C-alpha positions in Angstrom: 113.6 154.3 159.9 114.5 157.5 158.0 118.1 157.6 157.0 120.2 160.0 155.0 120.1 157.7 152.0 116.2 157.7 152.0 116.2 161.5 152.3 118.6 161.8 149.4 116.4 159.4 147.4 113.3 161.5 148.1 115.0 164.7 147.1 116.4 163.1 144.0 112.9 161.9 142.9 111.3 165.2 143.8 113.7 167.4 141.8 113.8 164.9 138.9 110.0 164.8 138.6 109.8 168.6 139.0 112.1 168.9 136.0 110.1 166.3 134.0 106.9 168.3 134.8 108.0 170.8 132.2 106.8 168.2 129.6 103.2 169.3 130.7 104.0 173.0 130.6 105.9 175.7 132.5 104.8 175.4 136.1 105.9 176.3 139.7 107.5 172.9 140.3 109.7 173.3 137.3 110.6 176.9 138.2 111.5 176.0 141.8 113.8 173.1 140.7 115.3 175.2 137.9 116.1 178.1 140.3 117.4 175.8 142.9 119.7 174.1 140.4 121.0 177.4 139.0 121.5 178.9 142.5 123.3 175.9 144.0 125.5 175.5 140.9 126.4 179.2 140.9 127.2 179.1 144.6 129.2 175.9 144.4 131.3 177.1 141.4 131.9 180.5 143.1 133.1 178.9 146.4 135.2 176.3 144.5 136.8 178.9 142.3 137.6 181.2 145.3 139.3 178.5 147.4 141.1 176.8 144.6 142.1 179.8 142.5 141.6 183.2 144.1 142.8 182.5 147.6 145.9 180.4 146.8 147.0 182.0 143.5 146.1 185.7 144.2 146.3 186.2 147.9 149.0 183.6 148.2 151.2 185.5 145.9 150.5 188.9 147.5 150.9 187.5 151.1 153.0 184.3 151.1 154.1 182.7 154.3 155.8 185.4 156.3 158.5 182.9 157.4 159.8 182.7 153.9 159.8 186.4 152.9 160.2 188.3 156.2 163.4 190.4 155.8 162.8 192.5 158.8 162.1 195.7 156.8 159.5 198.2 157.7 157.7 197.8 154.4 157.2 194.1 154.9 155.8 194.8 158.4 153.4 197.3 157.0 152.4 195.0 154.2 151.6 192.2 156.6 149.8 194.6 159.0 147.4 195.1 156.1 147.1 191.3 155.9 146.3 191.1 159.6 143.5 193.7 159.1 142.0 191.5 156.3 142.4 188.5 158.6 140.5 190.3 161.4 137.7 191.3 159.1 137.3 187.9 157.4 136.9 186.3 160.8 133.9 188.5 161.5 136.0 190.8 163.8 137.4 187.9 165.7 134.1 185.9 166.0 134.8 183.1 163.5 137.6 180.5 163.8 138.4 180.0 160.1 139.7 182.8 158.1 140.4 183.5 154.4 143.8 184.8 155.5 145.5 182.3 157.8 147.9 183.5 160.5 151.4 184.2 159.2 150.5 184.3 155.5 149.4 181.8 152.9 151.7 178.9 152.1 152.6 178.0 148.5 154.9 180.7 147.3 158.2 182.1 148.5 158.2 185.7 147.3 155.8 188.7 147.4 154.5 189.5 143.9 153.2 193.1 144.0 152.3 192.9 140.3 149.3 190.8 141.4 147.7 193.9 142.9 146.5 194.6 139.3 144.1 191.6 139.1 143.2 192.3 142.8 142.1 195.8 141.9 140.4 194.7 138.7 138.5 192.1 140.7 137.3 194.8 143.1 136.2 196.8 140.0 134.1 193.8 138.9 132.3 193.8 142.3 131.6 197.5 142.0 129.2 196.6 139.2 126.7 196.1 142.1 127.1 199.8 143.0 125.2 201.9 140.4 127.3 205.0 140.8 130.6 203.1 140.5 129.5 200.4 138.1 131.4 202.1 135.2 134.6 200.9 136.8 133.7 197.3 135.9 134.2 198.2 132.3 137.9 198.4 132.8 138.0 194.9 134.2 135.7 193.6 131.5 137.8 195.2 128.8 141.0 193.6 130.2 139.4 190.2 130.5 138.0 190.3 127.0 141.2 191.6 125.5 143.4 189.0 127.2 141.0 186.2 126.5 140.7 187.1 122.8 144.5 187.2 122.4 145.1 183.9 124.3 142.2 182.1 122.6 143.2 183.3 119.2 146.6 181.7 119.6 145.1 178.6 121.1 142.5 178.2 118.3 145.1 179.0 115.6 147.2 176.0 116.8 144.4 173.6 117.8 141.9 174.3 115.1 143.2 176.1 112.1 146.7 174.6 111.7 145.5 171.1 112.7 142.6 171.4 110.3 145.0 172.4 107.5 147.2 169.4 108.2 144.2 167.1 108.4 143.0 168.3 105.0 146.2 167.5 103.2 146.3 164.3 101.1 149.1 161.8 101.7 149.3 160.0 98.3 151.9 157.5 99.8 149.2 156.0 102.0 146.7 153.2 101.0 143.8 153.8 98.7 141.3 153.9 101.6 143.2 156.7 103.4 143.6 158.6 100.1 139.8 158.4 99.4 139.0 159.5 103.0 141.4 162.4 102.7 139.9 163.5 99.3 136.4 163.5 100.8 137.6 165.6 103.7 139.5 168.0 101.4 136.4 168.4 99.1 134.1 168.9 102.1 136.4 171.5 103.7 136.8 173.5 100.5 133.1 173.4 99.6 132.2 174.4 103.1 134.6 177.4 102.9 133.1 178.4 99.5 129.6 178.4 101.0 130.8 181.0 103.5 132.5 183.1 100.8 130.1 186.0 100.2 132.3 188.2 98.1 131.2 186.3 94.9 127.6 185.6 94.0 126.8 181.9 94.4 126.1 181.2 90.7 127.5 178.7 88.2 130.4 176.7 89.5 130.6 178.6 92.8 126.9 178.0 93.4 127.2 174.3 92.8 130.3 174.0 95.0 128.5 175.9 97.8 125.5 173.6 97.5 127.9 170.6 98.0 129.3 172.5 101.0 125.7 172.7 102.4 125.3 168.9 102.1 128.6 168.4 104.0 127.5 170.9 106.7 124.1 169.2 107.1 125.8 165.8 107.4 128.0 167.2 110.1 125.2 168.9 112.0 123.0 165.8 111.8 125.8 163.6 113.1 126.5 166.0 116.0 122.8 166.3 116.8 122.5 162.5 116.7 125.5 162.1 119.0 124.0 164.6 121.4 120.6 162.9 121.4 122.3 159.5 122.1 124.1 161.0 125.1 120.8 162.5 126.4 119.0 159.3 125.9 121.6 157.5 127.9 121.2 160.0 130.7 117.4 159.6 130.5 117.7 155.8 130.8 119.9 156.1 133.8 117.5 158.6 135.5 114.6 156.3 134.7 116.4 153.4 136.3 117.0 155.4 139.4 113.3 156.4 139.6 112.4 152.7 139.3 114.8 151.7 142.0 113.5 154.4 144.4 109.9 153.2 143.9 110.4 150.1 146.1 109.5 149.7 149.8 113.2 150.1 150.7 112.8 153.8 149.8 109.2 154.1 151.2 107.7 154.2 147.6 109.2 157.6 147.0 108.6 157.7 143.2 104.9 156.8 143.1 104.1 159.0 146.1 105.8 162.1 144.8 104.5 161.5 141.3 100.9 161.4 142.6 101.5 164.5 144.7 102.9 166.5 141.8 100.0 165.4 139.5 97.4 166.4 142.1 99.1 169.8 142.7 99.4 170.5 139.0 95.8 169.6 138.4 94.7 172.0 141.2 97.1 174.7 139.8 95.8 174.3 136.3 92.2 174.7 137.4 93.1 177.8 139.4 95.0 179.2 136.5 92.1 178.6 134.2 89.7 180.2 136.6 91.9 183.3 137.0 92.0 183.5 133.2 88.2 183.3 132.9 87.8 186.0 135.5 90.2 188.3 133.6 88.3 187.8 130.4 85.0 188.4 132.0 86.3 191.6 133.6 87.6 192.8 130.2 
């Protein structure tokens, strides 16, 4: 009997082996799995970001629950009339049941924040990138995002990286000998690494020797990081291999060997056809 678990297992095996087929060479199976992964990931992130960020934090501040903010003024009535128009459009002109703009406003905030019209307009400018004649308006939104991100990230990196790095490089001579030696090594490595990236002075003599020591520290760091990354990938590979082995049993209708044989046969046929097409092009030339 075919169940949802079996279908999921077959899809898992198919997509996994399609990705592994890149070990042979770039082929249609790998491209299909890659495009599917990128498309599904992009769609999932877009939908998740909209419903968790844009809808409650942007539209919820522009049009909070009308019960909390309705003061009976004509401006409020006009403002929520615009909201009702958006509600009507988002339901497919009354066809769909669910709407981005629920009846009576969006719960979560207790006052209208008109200032949020600025990110709303900038977001529309970003979408205008799809319109060639109006694509230049997206530059305003991009400039705002880059400027704000640069300022906020600079402050964050200054506190989390620079200042903490300076504190970590200091030597506490009141600690034990082991801590003092470790702090000395960290201090020497940090200073030599900075000297390596100091290009205002030619790397000769003492500066050259210190910069070479900095290279050794950098290579140790890069090697350790690469080794740690490889260990993580190996762990993922072992887990994936165990899943493939589990799905090769009769309980899952021998999904792994069947799909593996199918992919090998298809790749063999594809390789012969590709080689034949290449020979035909060479003979034509």
